[in-house]
C-alpha positions in Angstrom: 106.5 90.8 118.7 109.6 90.8 117.2 111.0 94.0 119.2 110.6 91.9 121.8 112.8 88.9 120.9 116.6 88.5 121.5 119.4 89.1 118.9 119.2 85.3 117.9 116.1 85.0 117.7 114.9 88.1 115.6 118.4 87.0 113.0 117.0 83.7 112.5 113.6 85.2 112.0 115.2 87.0 109.7 117.2 84.7 107.8 114.2 82.2 107.4 111.6 82.4 104.8 109.5 84.4 106.5 109.0 87.2 104.2 108.6 89.1 107.7 110.9 90.8 109.3 112.5 92.5 106.0 114.1 94.9 105.1 111.6 97.9 106.5 112.2 96.3 109.9 115.8 96.4 109.9 116.0 99.6 108.9 113.9 100.9 112.2 116.5 98.6 114.0 119.6 100.4 112.2 117.6 103.4 113.1 117.2 102.5 117.1 121.1 101.7 117.1 122.0 105.0 116.2 119.4 106.2 119.1 120.7 104.2 121.2 124.8 105.2 120.8 123.7 108.8 120.1 122.2 108.3 123.9 125.2 107.0 125.0 127.6 109.1 123.7 125.6 111.8 125.7 125.2 110.0 128.6 128.9 109.7 128.6 129.4 113.4 128.5 127.1 114.5 131.4 128.8 115.0 134.9 132.0 114.1 133.1 134.9 117.2 134.0 135.3 119.5 131.4 132.2 119.0 129.6 130.3 121.1 132.0 129.6 123.8 129.6 126.8 121.3 127.3 125.9 119.3 130.2 122.2 120.6 129.8 122.5 120.3 126.0 123.4 116.5 126.5 120.6 116.1 128.8 118.2 117.2 125.9 120.2 115.0 123.6 120.0 112.0 125.7 116.0 112.5 126.2 115.2 113.0 122.5 117.6 109.7 121.6 115.4 107.8 124.3 111.9 109.0 122.6 113.2 108.1 119.1 114.7 105.0 120.2 111.5 103.8 121.6 109.6 104.7 118.4 112.0 103.0 116.5 111.4 100.0 118.4 107.7 100.4 117.9 108.7 100.4 114.2 109.8 97.4 114.0 106.7 95.8 114.3 104.8 98.4 112.8 106.2 98.1 109.3 106.0 94.4 109.4 102.3 94.8 110.5 102.1 97.1 107.6 103.2 94.5 104.8 100.9 91.4 106.6 98.3 93.6 106.4 98.8 94.4 102.6 99.3 90.5 102.1 96.0 89.9 104.2 94.1 92.2 101.3 95.6 90.1 98.6 93.6 87.3 99.9 90.2 89.0 100.2 87.2 87.3 98.0 87.3 88.3 94.2 84.5 86.4 92.9 82.0 89.6 92.6 82.6 93.5 91.1 81.8 94.6 94.4 84.4 91.6 96.1 87.3 92.9 93.3 86.5 96.7 93.9 86.8 96.6 98.1 89.7 93.9 97.2 91.5 96.6 95.3 90.6 99.8 97.5 91.9 97.8 100.4 95.2 96.9 98.5 95.7 100.3 97.7 94.7 101.6 100.6 97.2 99.5 102.5 100.2 99.8 100.4 99.9 103.6 101.4 100.2 102.5 104.8 103.5 100.1 104.1 105.0 103.3 102.2 103.9 106.0 105.1 105.7 103.4 107.9 109.2 103.6 106.3 108.6 107.3 105.0 108.3 108.2 108.9 111.0 105.7 110.1 113.4 107.8 107.4 112.6 111.2 108.5 113.2 110.2 112.4 116.2 109.0 111.8 117.2 111.6 109.5 116.4 114.3 112.4 118.3 112.2 114.4 121.3 113.0 112.6 120.7 116.6 114.5 121.4 115.2 117.6 124.3 113.2 116.7 126.2 115.6 115.2 126.0 117.8 118.4 127.3 114.5 120.5 130.4 114.2 118.0 130.8 118.3 118.2 130.8 118.4 121.8 130.5 114.8 123.5 132.7 112.4 125.7 136.1 112.2 123.6 136.7 109.2 124.4 133.6 108.0 122.6 133.5 110.3 119.2 134.0 107.1 117.3 130.3 106.0 118.5 129.0 108.9 117.5 130.4 108.4 113.7 128.8 104.9 113.8 125.4 106.3 114.7 125.7 109.4 112.2 126.1 106.1 109.6 123.8 103.7 111.1 121.2 106.8 110.5 122.1 107.3 107.1 122.0 103.5 106.6 118.6 103.2 108.4 117.1 106.3 105.8 118.3 105.2 103.0 117.5 101.5 103.4 113.9 102.8 104.5 113.3 104.7 101.5 113.8 101.9 99.0 111.3 100.0 101.1 109.1 103.4 100.8 110.0 103.4 97.1 109.3 99.7 96.3 105.8 100.1 97.7 105.0 103.7 95.4 105.4 101.3 92.3 102.1 99.7 92.8 99.9 103.0 94.3 97.9 104.2 91.4 97.0 107.3 93.5 99.3 109.5 91.8 99.7 112.8 93.7 100.2 110.6 96.4 103.0 108.9 94.8 104.5 112.6 93.4 104.4 113.9 96.9 106.2 111.2 98.5 108.5 110.8 95.7 109.6 114.0 96.4 110.2 113.7 100.0 111.9 110.4 99.4 114.5 112.2 96.6 115.4 115.2 99.1 115.9 112.6 101.8 117.9 110.9 99.5 120.6 113.9 99.0 119.9 115.3 102.2 121.1 112.5 104.6 124.2 111.3 102.5 125.9 115.1 102.8 125.0 115.3 106.3 126.4 112.3 107.1 129.8 113.4 105.5 129.7 116.7 107.0 128.9 115.0 110.8 131.7 112.6 110.0 133.8 115.5 108.7 134.3 116.5 112.2 135.7 113.8 114.1 139.2 114.0 115.3 141.4 111.0 116.1 
């Protein structure tokens, strides 16, 4: 499991000539880091003098960020697994017409999944920015820059994941699927940059 590696092992594996972990797993890792920072700022706010009125809200943020962090950790391996399934499909036999048809169908099915995994990461990382905005605006001011980094990491996670979606869409023949997902990609790419800009504008140093 990639997620069970220590930092040195994971980065060494990423740097190797193995195609996994790749950009999709790194996007999930970036999202996980953003979630962890969001959770940290919330936890640094809970119980602190002067922040009593936002304690309940920060507790909810911490819980939400924890759930997202756990999900992103799973996505690190989920993305690599999806890529491996596509590669396995390409290795299927193609000696007969039946085998060729089965191989083609498997490639298409698994490529769709390889697009949907990073799309999930992008959507969840984008949804997390609502929590990041709360910790930047209402959280412990001594940790406001950690919230800012969380926003930047979340934006990076979204855009990085979407690149992995787009490269897979190029191999998918289902026009309706491609159009639907492409629309979601385009909307997220625009929105995440705007949201990040709005969050960072609230950082007071």
